[in-house]
C-alpha positions in Angstrom: -0.8 23.1 10.5 0.4 25.2 7.6 -1.1 24.2 4.3 1.3 23.8 1.4 0.9 23.6 -2.4 1.8 20.2 -3.8 2.6 16.9 -2.3 4.3 16.3 1.1 6.4 13.6 -0.4 7.6 13.7 -4.0 8.4 10.0 -4.5 9.2 6.9 -2.5 11.4 3.9 -3.6 10.9 0.6 -1.8 14.0 -1.6 -2.5 13.2 -5.3 -2.4 15.4 -8.4 -2.1 13.4 -10.5 -4.5 11.6 -8.7 -7.3 10.1 -11.9 -8.6 8.2 -12.2 -5.2 7.7 -8.5 -4.4 6.6 -7.1 -7.7 3.5 -9.3 -8.1 2.5 -8.5 -4.5 2.7 -4.7 -5.1 1.1 -5.0 -8.5 -1.8 -6.9 -7.0 -2.4 -4.6 -4.0 -2.0 -1.4 -6.0 -4.4 -2.6 -8.7 -6.9 -3.6 -6.0 -6.7 -0.1 -4.7 -7.5 1.2 -8.2 -4.1 2.4 -9.3 -2.5 2.0 -12.7 0.8 0.2 -12.4 3.6 1.0 -14.8 6.1 -1.8 -15.6 9.8 -0.7 -15.6 11.7 -4.0 -16.2 12.7 -5.2 -12.7 10.6 -2.4 -11.1 7.1 -0.9 -11.0 5.8 2.6 -10.5 2.5 4.1 -9.6 2.0 7.7 -8.7 5.7 8.2 -7.8 5.8 5.0 -5.6 8.6 2.9 -7.1 9.3 -0.8 -6.1 12.7 -1.7 -7.3 15.3 -4.4 -6.9 18.0 -3.6 -4.3 21.4 -3.3 -5.9 23.7 -6.4 -5.3 24.9 -6.0 -1.7 22.7 -2.9 -1.3 20.1 -2.2 1.4 16.7 -3.7 1.3 13.8 -1.6 2.6 12.9 -3.1 6.0 10.9 -2.0 9.0 8.6 0.2 6.9 5.0 0.8 7.7 3.2 2.2 4.7 -0.5 3.0 4.6 -2.5 3.5 1.5 -5.8 5.3 1.4 -8.9 3.4 0.2 -12.3 4.7 -0.8 -14.4 2.2 1.1 -14.5 -1.0 3.1 -14.8 -3.2 0.0 -11.6 -1.7 -1.4 -9.7 -2.4 1.8 -11.0 -6.0 1.7 -10.0 -6.4 -1.9 -6.5 -5.1 -1.1 -6.1 -7.7 1.6 -7.4 -10.6 -0.5 -5.2 -9.5 -3.5 -2.1 -9.2 -1.3 -2.7 -12.7 0.3 -3.2 -14.2 -3.2 0.1 -12.6 -4.4 2.3 -13.9 -1.6 1.7 -11.4 1.2 1.2 -12.5 4.8 -1.8 -11.5 6.9 -0.9 -9.0 9.6 -4.4 -7.9 10.4 -7.6 -8.9 8.6 -10.0 -6.2 7.4 -12.0 -4.6 10.2 -12.6 -1.6 12.3 -9.7 -0.4 14.5 -9.9 1.5 17.7 -7.6 4.3 16.5 -10.6 6.5 16.1 -14.3 6.0 15.0 -14.7 4.9 11.4 -11.1 3.6 10.9 -11.5 0.5 8.8 -8.2 -1.1 7.8 -6.3 -4.3 6.8 -2.6 -5.1 7.2 -0.2 -7.3 5.2 3.4 -8.1 5.4 5.2 -7.8 2.1 7.7 -10.5 1.1 10.5 -8.5 2.9 8.4 -8.1 6.1 7.3 -4.5 5.6 3.9 -3.7 7.2 1.6 -2.5 4.4 -1.8 -1.2 5.3 -4.9 0.0 3.5 -7.5 2.0 5.3 -10.6 4.1 4.8 -11.4 6.9 7.3 -15.2 6.7 7.1 -15.5 10.1 8.9 -13.7 11.7 5.9 -15.3 9.5 3.3 -18.8 10.4 4.5 -18.0 14.2 4.2 -16.5 13.6 0.7 -19.4 11.6 -0.6 -21.5 13.2 -3.4 -24.9 14.4 -2.6 
């Protein structure tokens, strides 16, 4: 694979049907993952991920699978708990997955039914650990 300077994706906008339901969910999971969340009226932003209200009659983001990186199992577990407490629905409790060794993840459905995941790849985390 060719390495490139900069990000693969510059920004992402998730358009939601009900900001009053979706924004607290995203605020909770992003905060649990250690990200600062910027309030933008009926929208939020963190590291170029925007969660915004769909325009009247506009398209709502649906069928999305989005996976966030986490630093460790505790963070994945906190993501899952925070999402459930903020209106998300369980779509896979925290645990090891058989995708490859060391893949620890949790899945939630956001208020619009998008599949939102947090995972730590323990093979990479072990190589990145200080010491």
